[in-house]
N, CA, C and O atoms as CSV, one atom per row, in Angstrom:
chain,resi,resn,atom,element,x,y,z
A,1,MET,N,N,19.483,-54.467,14.462
A,1,MET,CA,C,18.283,-55.252,14.405
A,1,MET,C,C,17.266,-54.661,15.365
A,1,MET,O,O,17.607,-54.224,16.464
A,2,THR,N,N,16.014,-54.656,14.934
A,2,THR,CA,C,14.966,-54.074,15.757
A,2,THR,C,C,14.211,-55.183,16.457
A,2,THR,O,O,14.134,-56.311,15.970
A,3,THR,N,N,13.668,-54.853,17.582
A,3,THR,CA,C,12.857,-55.826,18.317
A,3,THR,C,C,11.408,-55.633,17.939
A,3,THR,O,O,10.952,-54.497,17.810
A,4,PRO,N,N,10.669,-56.722,17.756
A,4,PRO,CA,C,9.267,-56.585,17.367
A,4,PRO,C,C,8.437,-56.003,18.502
A,4,PRO,O,O,8.673,-56.283,19.677
A,5,THR,N,N,7.472,-55.199,18.126
A,5,THR,CA,C,6.552,-54.606,19.095
A,5,THR,C,C,5.169,-55.156,18.858
A,5,THR,O,O,4.947,-55.943,17.938
A,6,ALA,N,N,4.227,-54.731,19.703
A,6,ALA,CA,C,2.854,-55.231,19.580
A,6,ALA,C,C,2.201,-54.761,18.293
A,6,ALA,O,O,1.313,-55.433,17.769
A,7,THR,N,N,2.631,-53.609,17.776
A,7,THR,CA,C,2.015,-53.092,16.553
A,7,THR,C,C,2.814,-53.454,15.320
A,7,THR,O,O,2.463,-53.033,14.218
A,8,ASP,N,N,3.872,-54.218,15.474
A,8,ASP,CA,C,4.716,-54.568,14.342
A,8,ASP,C,C,3.996,-55.587,13.464
A,8,ASP,O,O,3.430,-56.558,13.965
A,9,THR,N,N,4.020,-55.360,12.160
A,9,THR,CA,C,3.364,-56.277,11.224
A,9,THR,C,C,4.315,-57.319,10.690
A,9,THR,O,O,3.901,-58.203,9.939
A,10,GLY,N,N,5.546,-57.239,11.047
A,10,GLY,CA,C,6.523,-58.192,10.565
A,10,GLY,C,C,7.220,-57.726,9.307
A,10,GLY,O,O,8.146,-58.390,8.841
A,11,ALA,N,N,6.799,-56.592,8.734
A,11,ALA,CA,C,7.435,-56.075,7.533
A,11,ALA,C,C,8.698,-55.325,7.925
A,11,ALA,O,O,8.835,-54.849,9.052
A,12,ALA,N,N,9.599,-55.233,6.991
A,12,ALA,CA,C,10.843,-54.515,7.257
A,12,ALA,C,C,10.544,-53.029,7.399
A,12,ALA,O,O,9.676,-52.506,6.700
A,13,PRO,N,N,11.246,-52.345,8.288
A,13,PRO,CA,C,11.002,-50.908,8.448
A,13,PRO,C,C,11.434,-50.151,7.201
A,13,PRO,O,O,12.414,-50.508,6.547
A,14,VAL,N,N,10.686,-49.102,6.886
A,14,VAL,CA,C,10.987,-48.271,5.732
A,14,VAL,C,C,11.884,-47.143,6.200
A,14,VAL,O,O,11.544,-46.395,7.116
A,15,LEU,N,N,13.022,-47.034,5.562
A,15,LEU,CA,C,13.966,-45.988,5.919
A,15,LEU,C,C,13.819,-44.827,4.949
A,15,LEU,O,O,13.729,-45.024,3.737
A,16,LEU,N,N,13.796,-43.633,5.486
A,16,LEU,CA,C,13.719,-42.437,4.654
A,16,LEU,C,C,15.103,-42.114,4.131
A,16,LEU,O,O,16.091,-42.434,4.793
A,17,PRO,N,N,15.212,-41.492,2.966
A,17,PRO,CA,C,16.528,-41.171,2.421
A,17,PRO,C,C,17.349,-40.284,3.353
A,17,PRO,O,O,18.567,-40.445,3.433
A,18,ALA,N,N,16.715,-39.362,4.052
A,18,ALA,CA,C,17.461,-38.481,4.937
A,18,ALA,C,C,17.987,-39.252,6.148
A,18,ALA,O,O,19.027,-38.897,6.703
A,19,ALA,N,N,17.278,-40.299,6.559
A,19,ALA,CA,C,17.692,-41.073,7.720
A,19,ALA,C,C,18.865,-41.976,7.391
A,19,ALA,O,O,19.623,-42.348,8.287
A,20,THR,N,N,19.031,-42.337,6.133
A,20,THR,CA,C,20.110,-43.241,5.766
A,20,THR,C,C,21.419,-42.522,5.575
A,20,THR,O,O,22.480,-43.147,5.591
A,21,GLY,N,N,21.364,-41.187,5.391
A,21,GLY,CA,C,22.588,-40.450,5.152
A,21,GLY,C,C,23.047,-40.572,3.714
A,21,GLY,O,O,24.178,-40.205,3.396
A,22,ASP,N,N,22.190,-41.082,2.836
A,22,ASP,CA,C,22.539,-41.251,1.430
A,22,ASP,C,C,22.488,-39.888,0.752
A,22,ASP,O,O,21.429,-39.265,0.677
A,23,ALA,N,N,23.629,-39.430,0.262
A,23,ALA,CA,C,23.689,-38.109,-0.352
A,23,ALA,C,C,23.095,-38.106,-1.745
A,23,ALA,O,O,22.712,-37.048,-2.245
A,24,SER,N,N,23.009,-39.260,-2.384
A,24,SER,CA,C,22.497,-39.301,-3.751
A,24,SER,C,C,20.976,-39.246,-3.799
A,24,SER,O,O,20.401,-38.931,-4.841
A,25,ALA,N,N,20.317,-39.552,-2.676
A,25,ALA,CA,C,18.852,-39.502,-2.656
A,25,ALA,C,C,18.396,-38.056,-2.574
A,25,ALA,O,O,18.904,-37.282,-1.764
A,26,LYS,N,N,17.444,-37.699,-3.408
A,26,LYS,CA,C,16.959,-36.315,-3.456
A,26,LYS,C,C,15.524,-36.259,-2.959
A,26,LYS,O,O,14.776,-37.230,-3.066
A,27,ALA,N,N,15.156,-35.122,-2.420
A,27,ALA,CA,C,13.782,-34.907,-1.980
A,27,ALA,C,C,12.882,-34.846,-3.206
A,27,ALA,O,O,13.326,-34.436,-4.278
A,28,PRO,N,N,11.633,-35.247,-3.061
A,28,PRO,CA,C,10.731,-35.177,-4.214
A,28,PRO,C,C,10.558,-33.742,-4.680
A,28,PRO,O,O,10.487,-32.815,-3.873
A,29,ALA,N,N,10.493,-33.575,-5.980
A,29,ALA,CA,C,10.364,-32.240,-6.558
A,29,ALA,C,C,8.988,-31.671,-6.258
A,29,ALA,O,O,7.992,-32.395,-6.260
A,30,ARG,N,N,8.938,-30.387,-6.003
A,30,ARG,CA,C,7.661,-29.712,-5.773
A,30,ARG,C,C,6.959,-29.503,-7.106
A,30,ARG,O,O,7.585,-29.212,-8.125
A,31,VAL,N,N,5.669,-29.657,-7.067
A,31,VAL,CA,C,4.882,-29.457,-8.274
A,31,VAL,C,C,4.607,-27.969,-8.389
A,31,VAL,O,O,4.033,-27.357,-7.488
A,32,ARG,N,N,5.018,-27.403,-9.493
A,32,ARG,CA,C,4.815,-25.981,-9.722
A,32,ARG,C,C,3.851,-25.777,-10.878
A,32,ARG,O,O,3.847,-26.513,-11.865
A,33,ARG,N,N,3.041,-24.751,-10.711
A,33,ARG,CA,C,2.177,-24.387,-11.824
A,33,ARG,C,C,3.023,-23.672,-12.862
A,33,ARG,O,O,3.957,-22.950,-12.512
A,34,PRO,N,N,2.712,-23.863,-14.115
A,34,PRO,CA,C,3.500,-23.164,-15.135
A,34,PRO,C,C,3.267,-21.661,-15.041
A,34,PRO,O,O,2.172,-21.201,-14.715
A,35,ALA,N,N,4.298,-20.927,-15.329
A,35,ALA,CA,C,4.193,-19.471,-15.280
A,35,ALA,C,C,3.261,-18.996,-16.395
A,35,ALA,O,O,3.277,-19.546,-17.496
A,36,PRO,N,N,2.449,-17.973,-16.110
A,36,PRO,CA,C,1.564,-17.475,-17.165
A,36,PRO,C,C,2.386,-16.830,-18.273
A,36,PRO,O,O,3.483,-16.331,-18.025
A,37,PRO,N,N,1.870,-16.837,-19.466
A,37,PRO,CA,C,2.597,-16.180,-20.554
A,37,PRO,C,C,2.814,-14.706,-20.229
A,37,PRO,O,O,2.046,-14.098,-19.484
A,38,VAL,N,N,3.850,-14.159,-20.790
A,38,VAL,CA,C,4.244,-12.791,-20.487
A,38,VAL,C,C,3.141,-11.803,-20.863
A,38,VAL,O,O,2.873,-10.864,-20.113
A,39,LEU,N,N,2.508,-12.000,-21.998
A,39,LEU,CA,C,1.463,-11.064,-22.425
A,39,LEU,C,C,0.274,-11.091,-21.474
A,39,LEU,O,O,-0.279,-10.045,-21.136
A,40,GLN,N,N,-0.118,-12.285,-21.043
A,40,GLN,CA,C,-1.250,-12.399,-20.103
A,40,GLN,C,C,-0.922,-11.712,-18.783
A,40,GLN,O,O,-1.772,-11.026,-18.216
A,41,TYR,N,N,0.286,-11.887,-18.293
A,41,TYR,CA,C,0.708,-11.243,-17.053
A,41,TYR,C,C,0.689,-9.723,-17.197
A,41,TYR,O,O,0.211,-9.014,-16.312
A,42,ARG,N,N,1.202,-9.238,-18.297
A,42,ARG,CA,C,1.247,-7.785,-18.515
A,42,ARG,C,C,-0.152,-7.198,-18.670
A,42,ARG,O,O,-0.400,-6.073,-18.235
A,43,LEU,N,N,-1.061,-7.939,-19.279
A,43,LEU,CA,C,-2.434,-7.452,-19.401
A,43,LEU,C,C,-3.117,-7.382,-18.036
A,43,LEU,O,O,-3.891,-6.462,-17.772
A,44,ARG,N,N,-2.830,-8.356,-17.168
A,44,ARG,CA,C,-3.399,-8.301,-15.813
A,44,ARG,C,C,-2.879,-7.088,-15.052
A,44,ARG,O,O,-3.650,-6.408,-14.375
A,45,ILE,N,N,-1.599,-6.813,-15.153
A,45,ILE,CA,C,-1.024,-5.651,-14.477
A,45,ILE,C,C,-1.578,-4.362,-15.075
A,45,ILE,O,O,-1.868,-3.415,-14.345
A,46,ALA,N,N,-1.726,-4.320,-16.395
A,46,ALA,CA,C,-2.289,-3.131,-17.040
A,46,ALA,C,C,-3.737,-2.922,-16.608
A,46,ALA,O,O,-4.167,-1.785,-16.415
A,47,SER,N,N,-4.488,-4.004,-16.456
A,47,SER,CA,C,-5.871,-3.893,-16.001
A,47,SER,C,C,-5.926,-3.356,-14.571
A,47,SER,O,O,-6.763,-2.512,-14.252
A,48,ARG,N,N,-5.048,-3.837,-13.730
A,48,ARG,CA,C,-5.006,-3.335,-12.351
A,48,ARG,C,C,-4.589,-1.867,-12.308
A,48,ARG,O,O,-5.123,-1.091,-11.515
A,49,ALA,N,N,-3.638,-1.488,-13.156
A,49,ALA,CA,C,-3.210,-0.086,-13.199
A,49,ALA,C,C,-4.343,0.804,-13.712
A,49,ALA,O,O,-4.557,1.897,-13.188
A,50,ALA,N,N,-5.065,0.345,-14.727
A,50,ALA,CA,C,-6.200,1.122,-15.240
A,50,ALA,C,C,-7.295,1.232,-14.194
A,50,ALA,O,O,-7.930,2.278,-14.059
A,51,ALA,N,N,-7.517,0.155,-13.456
A,51,ALA,CA,C,-8.515,0.205,-12.378
A,51,ALA,C,C,-8.077,1.170,-11.289
A,51,ALA,O,O,-8.895,1.914,-10.749
A,52,ALA,N,N,-6.789,1.162,-10.964
A,52,ALA,CA,C,-6.288,2.073,-9.935
A,52,ALA,C,C,-6.437,3.528,-10.369
A,52,ALA,O,O,-6.834,4.380,-9.575
A,53,ILE,N,N,-6.120,3.805,-11.617
A,53,ILE,CA,C,-6.153,5.195,-12.095
A,53,ILE,C,C,-7.584,5.648,-12.376
A,53,ILE,O,O,-8.076,6.600,-11.771
A,54,PHE,N,N,-8.241,4.955,-13.300
A,54,PHE,CA,C,-9.548,5.423,-13.764
A,54,PHE,C,C,-10.694,5.019,-12.834
A,54,PHE,O,O,-11.604,5.810,-12.585
A,55,GLY,N,N,-10.647,3.801,-12.328
A,55,GLY,CA,C,-11.683,3.377,-11.388
A,55,GLY,C,C,-11.598,4.130,-10.072
A,55,GLY,O,O,-12.618,4.497,-9.489
A,56,GLY,N,N,-10.375,4.360,-9.608
A,56,GLY,CA,C,-10.196,5.149,-8.384
A,56,GLY,C,C,-10.674,6.584,-8.566
A,56,GLY,O,O,-11.286,7.167,-7.671
A,57,TYR,N,N,-10.385,7.144,-9.739
A,57,TYR,CA,C,-10.859,8.506,-10.013
A,57,TYR,C,C,-12.384,8.547,-10.061
A,57,TYR,O,O,-13.000,9.447,-9.490
A,58,ALA,N,N,-12.989,7.586,-10.735
A,58,ALA,CA,C,-14.451,7.559,-10.839
A,58,ALA,C,C,-15.093,7.411,-9.458
A,58,ALA,O,O,-16.085,8.073,-9.154
A,59,LEU,N,N,-14.526,6.547,-8.635
A,59,LEU,CA,C,-15.070,6.357,-7.289
A,59,LEU,C,C,-14.890,7.606,-6.443
A,59,LEU,O,O,-15.820,8.017,-5.749
A,60,GLY,N,N,-13.721,8.214,-6.486
A,60,GLY,CA,C,-13.479,9.430,-5.711
A,60,GLY,C,C,-14.360,10.594,-6.156
A,60,GLY,O,O,-14.915,11.311,-5.324
A,61,ALA,N,N,-14.485,10.777,-7.464
A,61,ALA,CA,C,-15.276,11.892,-7.976
A,61,ALA,C,C,-16.770,11.716,-7.687
A,61,ALA,O,O,-17.446,12.668,-7.296
A,62,SER,N,N,-17.279,10.501,-7.879
A,62,SER,CA,C,-18.706,10.289,-7.635
A,62,SER,C,C,-19.035,10.360,-6.145
A,62,SER,O,O,-20.101,10.841,-5.760
A,63,THR,N,N,-18.116,9.879,-5.311
A,63,THR,CA,C,-18.321,9.990,-3.867
A,63,THR,C,C,-18.309,11.447,-3.431
A,63,THR,O,O,-19.131,11.869,-2.617
A,64,ALA,N,N,-17.369,12.214,-3.981
A,64,ALA,CA,C,-17.293,13.636,-3.635
A,64,ALA,C,C,-18.553,14.381,-4.085
A,64,ALA,O,O,-19.033,15.269,-3.381
A,65,THR,N,N,-19.077,14.031,-5.231
A,65,THR,CA,C,-20.278,14.696,-5.734
A,65,THR,C,C,-21.473,14.471,-4.810
A,65,THR,O,O,-22.205,15.405,-4.483
A,66,VAL,N,N,-21.658,13.228,-4.399
A,66,VAL,CA,C,-22.797,12.913,-3.532
A,66,VAL,C,C,-22.610,13.531,-2.151
A,66,VAL,O,O,-23.542,14.122,-1.607
A,67,LEU,N,N,-21.424,13.401,-1.586
A,67,LEU,CA,C,-21.208,13.938,-0.245
A,67,LEU,C,C,-21.297,15.461,-0.197
A,67,LEU,O,O,-21.767,16.025,0.791
A,68,ALA,N,N,-20.847,16.128,-1.259
A,68,ALA,CA,C,-20.936,17.589,-1.287
A,68,ALA,C,C,-22.385,18.057,-1.269
A,68,ALA,O,O,-22.694,19.103,-0.698
A,69,ALA,N,N,-23.261,17.298,-1.883
A,69,ALA,CA,C,-24.671,17.678,-1.906
A,69,ALA,C,C,-25.396,17.302,-0.619
A,69,ALA,O,O,-26.405,17.918,-0.276
A,70,VAL,N,N,-24.896,16.303,0.095
A,70,VAL,CA,C,-25.609,15.776,1.257
A,70,VAL,C,C,-25.148,16.415,2.572
A,70,VAL,O,O,-25.952,16.578,3.490
A,71,LEU,N,N,-23.876,16.774,2.675
A,71,LEU,CA,C,-23.351,17.273,3.949
A,71,LEU,C,C,-24.032,18.571,4.365
A,71,LEU,O,O,-24.257,19.452,3.535
A,72,PRO,N,N,-24.362,18.690,5.654
A,72,PRO,CA,C,-25.033,19.905,6.134
A,72,PRO,C,C,-24.023,21.001,6.484
A,72,PRO,O,O,-23.948,21.449,7.628
A,73,LEU,N,N,-23.258,21.420,5.494
A,73,LEU,CA,C,-22.262,22.481,5.662
A,73,LEU,C,C,-22.528,23.552,4.622
A,73,LEU,O,O,-23.254,23.311,3.658
A,74,PRO,N,N,-21.955,24.728,4.802
A,74,PRO,CA,C,-22.039,25.705,3.704
A,74,PRO,C,C,-21.446,25.100,2.429
A,74,PRO,O,O,-20.540,24.270,2.490
A,75,ARG,N,N,-21.954,25.515,1.303
A,75,ARG,CA,C,-21.605,24.894,0.019
A,75,ARG,C,C,-20.092,24.848,-0.226
A,75,ARG,O,O,-19.569,23.823,-0.662
A,76,VAL,N,N,-19.401,25.933,0.046
A,76,VAL,CA,C,-17.954,25.995,-0.190
A,76,VAL,C,C,-17.222,25.005,0.704
A,76,VAL,O,O,-16.325,24.297,0.245
A,77,ASP,N,N,-17.591,24.953,1.954
A,77,ASP,CA,C,-16.938,24.046,2.889
A,77,ASP,C,C,-17.200,22.584,2.529
A,77,ASP,O,O,-16.299,21.750,2.624
A,78,ALA,N,N,-18.409,22.277,2.121
A,78,ALA,CA,C,-18.740,20.904,1.744
A,78,ALA,C,C,-17.944,20.474,0.518
A,78,ALA,O,O,-17.457,19.345,0.462
A,79,VAL,N,N,-17.807,21.354,-0.456
A,79,VAL,CA,C,-17.049,21.018,-1.664
A,79,VAL,C,C,-15.571,20.837,-1.345
A,79,VAL,O,O,-14.943,19.900,-1.837
A,80,LEU,N,N,-15.007,21.725,-0.526
A,80,LEU,CA,C,-13.595,21.579,-0.161
A,80,LEU,C,C,-13.342,20.308,0.638
A,80,LEU,O,O,-12.365,19.602,0.387
A,81,LEU,N,N,-14.197,20.015,1.580
A,81,LEU,CA,C,-14.029,18.816,2.396
A,81,LEU,C,C,-14.136,17.551,1.546
A,81,LEU,O,O,-13.303,16.652,1.665
A,82,THR,N,N,-15.138,17.478,0.703
A,82,THR,CA,C,-15.313,16.263,-0.097
A,82,THR,C,C,-14.249,16.130,-1.177
A,82,THR,O,O,-13.923,15.014,-1.581
A,83,THR,N,N,-13.702,17.243,-1.654
A,83,THR,CA,C,-12.593,17.166,-2.607
A,83,THR,C,C,-11.358,16.580,-1.940
A,83,THR,O,O,-10.652,15.768,-2.538
A,84,MET,N,N,-11.098,16.982,-0.717
A,84,MET,CA,C,-9.966,16.401,0.017
A,84,MET,C,C,-10.214,14.925,0.318
A,84,MET,O,O,-9.292,14.113,0.244
A,85,LEU,N,N,-11.440,14.578,0.653
A,85,LEU,CA,C,-11.767,13.165,0.891
A,85,LEU,C,C,-11.675,12.334,-0.387
A,85,LEU,O,O,-11.374,11.142,-0.339
A,86,ALA,N,N,-11.936,12.970,-1.531
A,86,ALA,CA,C,-11.846,12.250,-2.804
A,86,ALA,C,C,-10.417,11.793,-3.071
A,86,ALA,O,O,-10.208,10.715,-3.627
A,87,PHE,N,N,-9.432,12.599,-2.683
A,87,PHE,CA,C,-8.038,12.176,-2.838
A,87,PHE,C,C,-7.746,10.945,-1.981
A,87,PHE,O,O,-7.034,10.039,-2.412
A,88,LEU,N,N,-8.286,10.917,-0.795
A,88,LEU,CA,C,-8.106,9.769,0.087
A,88,LEU,C,C,-8.799,8.529,-0.494
A,88,LEU,O,O,-8.226,7.439,-0.472
A,89,VAL,N,N,-10.007,8.682,-1.006
A,89,VAL,CA,C,-10.743,7.560,-1.601
A,89,VAL,C,C,-9.979,7.023,-2.810
A,89,VAL,O,O,-9.876,5.811,-2.994
A,90,HIS,N,N,-9.450,7.918,-3.626
A,90,HIS,CA,C,-8.690,7.506,-4.803
A,90,HIS,C,C,-7.427,6.743,-4.397
A,90,HIS,O,O,-7.096,5.729,-5.011
A,91,ALA,N,N,-6.728,7.213,-3.385
A,91,ALA,CA,C,-5.508,6.543,-2.927
A,91,ALA,C,C,-5.809,5.149,-2.370
A,91,ALA,O,O,-5.085,4.195,-2.657
A,92,VAL,N,N,-6.868,5.033,-1.580
A,92,VAL,CA,C,-7.238,3.727,-1.023
A,92,VAL,C,C,-7.679,2.779,-2.145
A,92,VAL,O,O,-7.350,1.593,-2.120
A,93,ALA,N,N,-8.409,3.293,-3.112
A,93,ALA,CA,C,-8.840,2.463,-4.241
A,93,ALA,C,C,-7.637,1.993,-5.058
A,93,ALA,O,O,-7.620,0.857,-5.532
A,94,ALA,N,N,-6.643,2.843,-5.224
A,94,ALA,CA,C,-5.445,2.454,-5.966
A,94,ALA,C,C,-4.660,1.375,-5.224
A,94,ALA,O,O,-4.135,0.449,-5.844
A,95,MET,N,N,-4.580,1.491,-3.916
A,95,MET,CA,C,-3.889,0.450,-3.143
A,95,MET,C,C,-4.663,-0.863,-3.203
A,95,MET,O,O,-4.071,-1.937,-3.316
A,96,TRP,N,N,-5.983,-0.771,-3.127
A,96,TRP,CA,C,-6.813,-1.966,-3.161
A,96,TRP,C,C,-6.741,-2.644,-4.528
A,96,TRP,O,O,-6.909,-3.859,-4.630
A,97,ALA,N,N,-6.490,-1.860,-5.578
A,97,ALA,CA,C,-6.419,-2.426,-6.924
A,97,ALA,C,C,-5.305,-3.465,-7.038
A,97,ALA,O,O,-5.437,-4.433,-7.787
A,98,PHE,N,N,-4.236,-3.276,-6.318
A,98,PHE,CA,C,-3.142,-4.231,-6.389
A,98,PHE,C,C,-3.179,-5.244,-5.253
A,98,PHE,O,O,-2.337,-6.141,-5.201
A,99,ARG,N,N,-4.131,-5.117,-4.350
A,99,ARG,CA,C,-4.273,-6.065,-3.247
A,99,ARG,C,C,-5.380,-7.082,-3.502
A,99,ARG,O,O,-5.345,-8.190,-2.969
A,100,CYS,N,N,-6.349,-6.708,-4.306
A,100,CYS,CA,C,-7.508,-7.560,-4.559
A,100,CYS,C,C,-7.076,-8.839,-5.290
A,100,CYS,O,O,-6.203,-8.797,-6.156
A,101,THR,N,N,-7.690,-9.969,-4.937
A,101,THR,CA,C,-7.280,-11.244,-5.512
A,101,THR,C,C,-7.843,-11.496,-6.900
A,101,THR,O,O,-7.230,-12.214,-7.691
A,102,SER,N,N,-8.979,-10.931,-7.207
A,102,SER,CA,C,-9.624,-11.187,-8.490
A,102,SER,C,C,-9.813,-9.871,-9.243
A,102,SER,O,O,-10.227,-8.865,-8.667
A,103,ILE,N,N,-9.504,-9.894,-10.530
A,103,ILE,CA,C,-9.668,-8.684,-11.335
A,103,ILE,C,C,-11.145,-8.366,-11.528
A,103,ILE,O,O,-11.524,-7.196,-11.586
A,104,THR,N,N,-11.978,-9.390,-11.627
A,104,THR,CA,C,-13.419,-9.157,-11.754
A,104,THR,C,C,-13.970,-8.492,-10.504
A,104,THR,O,O,-14.741,-7.536,-10.591
A,105,ARG,N,N,-13.573,-8.997,-9.340
A,105,ARG,CA,C,-14.007,-8.396,-8.082
A,105,ARG,C,C,-13.490,-6.967,-7.958
A,105,ARG,O,O,-14.173,-6.095,-7.420
A,106,LEU,N,N,-12.294,-6.737,-8.453
A,106,LEU,CA,C,-11.716,-5.395,-8.413
A,106,LEU,C,C,-12.555,-4.414,-9.221
A,106,LEU,O,O,-12.945,-3.361,-8.716
A,107,TRP,N,N,-12.832,-4.761,-10.479
A,107,TRP,CA,C,-13.606,-3.843,-11.323
A,107,TRP,C,C,-15.028,-3.656,-10.803
A,107,TRP,O,O,-15.555,-2.544,-10.825
A,108,MET,N,N,-15.644,-4.728,-10.341
A,108,MET,CA,C,-16.999,-4.601,-9.793
A,108,MET,C,C,-16.986,-3.800,-8.496
A,108,MET,O,O,-17.917,-3.041,-8.227
A,109,GLY,N,N,-15.955,-3.961,-7.705
A,109,GLY,CA,C,-15.852,-3.230,-6.447
A,109,GLY,C,C,-15.610,-1.749,-6.637
A,109,GLY,O,O,-15.908,-0.952,-5.747
A,110,LEU,N,N,-15.076,-1.371,-7.784
A,110,LEU,CA,C,-14.880,0.051,-8.067
A,110,LEU,C,C,-16.030,0.652,-8.866
A,110,LEU,O,O,-16.466,1.771,-8.592
A,111,LEU,N,N,-16.515,-0.084,-9.843
A,111,LEU,CA,C,-17.525,0.485,-10.733
A,111,LEU,C,C,-18.937,0.465,-10.153
A,111,LEU,O,O,-19.723,1.369,-10.436
A,112,ALA,N,N,-19.273,-0.530,-9.358
A,112,ALA,CA,C,-20.626,-0.591,-8.788
A,112,ALA,C,C,-20.888,0.572,-7.828
A,112,ALA,O,O,-21.910,1.242,-7.976
A,113,PRO,N,N,-20.010,0.846,-6.844
A,113,PRO,CA,C,-20.269,2.008,-5.986
A,113,PRO,C,C,-20.204,3.329,-6.759
A,113,PRO,O,O,-20.934,4.270,-6.447
A,114,SER,N,N,-19.331,3.395,-7.766
A,114,SER,CA,C,-19.269,4.613,-8.583
A,114,SER,C,C,-20.581,4.843,-9.319
A,114,SER,O,O,-21.077,5.968,-9.378
A,115,ALA,N,N,-21.140,3.784,-9.876
A,115,ALA,CA,C,-22.410,3.906,-10.598
A,115,ALA,C,C,-23.550,4.275,-9.660
A,115,ALA,O,O,-24.420,5.069,-10.018
A,116,VAL,N,N,-23.547,3.702,-8.463
A,116,VAL,CA,C,-24.594,4.037,-7.486
A,116,VAL,C,C,-24.492,5.505,-7.084
A,116,VAL,O,O,-25.500,6.209,-7.046
A,117,CYS,N,N,-23.284,5.967,-6.785
A,117,CYS,CA,C,-23.109,7.374,-6.400
A,117,CYS,C,C,-23.465,8.306,-7.563
A,117,CYS,O,O,-24.074,9.355,-7.356
A,118,TRP,N,N,-23.089,7.925,-8.767
A,118,TRP,CA,C,-23.409,8.753,-9.916
A,118,TRP,C,C,-24.919,8.827,-10.128
A,118,TRP,O,O,-25.453,9.894,-10.432
A,119,ALA,N,N,-25.606,7.698,-9.968
A,119,ALA,CA,C,-27.060,7.686,-10.138
A,119,ALA,C,C,-27.744,8.517,-9.065
A,119,ALA,O,O,-28.702,9.236,-9.351
A,120,ILE,N,N,-27.255,8.422,-7.824
A,120,ILE,CA,C,-27.829,9.245,-6.744
A,120,ILE,C,C,-27.626,10.714,-7.023
A,120,ILE,O,O,-28.535,11.521,-6.829
A,121,ALA,N,N,-26.420,11.072,-7.484
A,121,ALA,CA,C,-26.111,12.484,-7.729
A,121,ALA,C,C,-26.928,13.056,-8.888
A,121,ALA,O,O,-27.299,14.229,-8.857
A,122,HIS,N,N,-27.213,12.250,-9.905
A,122,HIS,CA,C,-27.885,12.786,-11.085
A,122,HIS,C,C,-29.399,12.586,-11.104
A,122,HIS,O,O,-30.109,13.321,-11.790
A,123,TYR,N,N,-29.892,11.615,-10.372
A,123,TYR,CA,C,-31.326,11.343,-10.438
A,123,TYR,C,C,-32.075,11.614,-9.125
A,123,TYR,O,O,-33.276,11.884,-9.141
A,124,VAL,N,N,-31.382,11.544,-8.013
A,124,VAL,CA,C,-32.054,11.738,-6.732
A,124,VAL,C,C,-31.859,13.162,-6.223
A,124,VAL,O,O,-32.805,13.789,-5.747
A,125,LEU,N,N,-30.654,13.663,-6.321
A,125,LEU,CA,C,-30.363,15.006,-5.765
A,125,LEU,C,C,-30.649,16.103,-6.745
A,125,LEU,O,O,-30.457,17.277,-6.431
């Protein structure tokens, strides 16, 4: 029996199932979102893989093109340096393709800088 306190409303105390030692009482089930259909999941992965391969290549190549024209180095050295940097840009873009939370943000994040670099290389330089 419990003794009443100043904050007691006079109602019976509520016992939790774990406090009673009742083995038949179960914890409330967690609400889970339904799994996406297999085709939708595979299309998302294919989109990310295509972004990693083709979007990463486009970003690396367009970045290398602009940097090779802008760097104040002899032409051969600038091309070699930016070609090596293009591999790094492509690798980082491929890793980011599977880290990004939104596929729309992923494609825009790869294609927008690629388009800007391509436009600079073909219309400004």
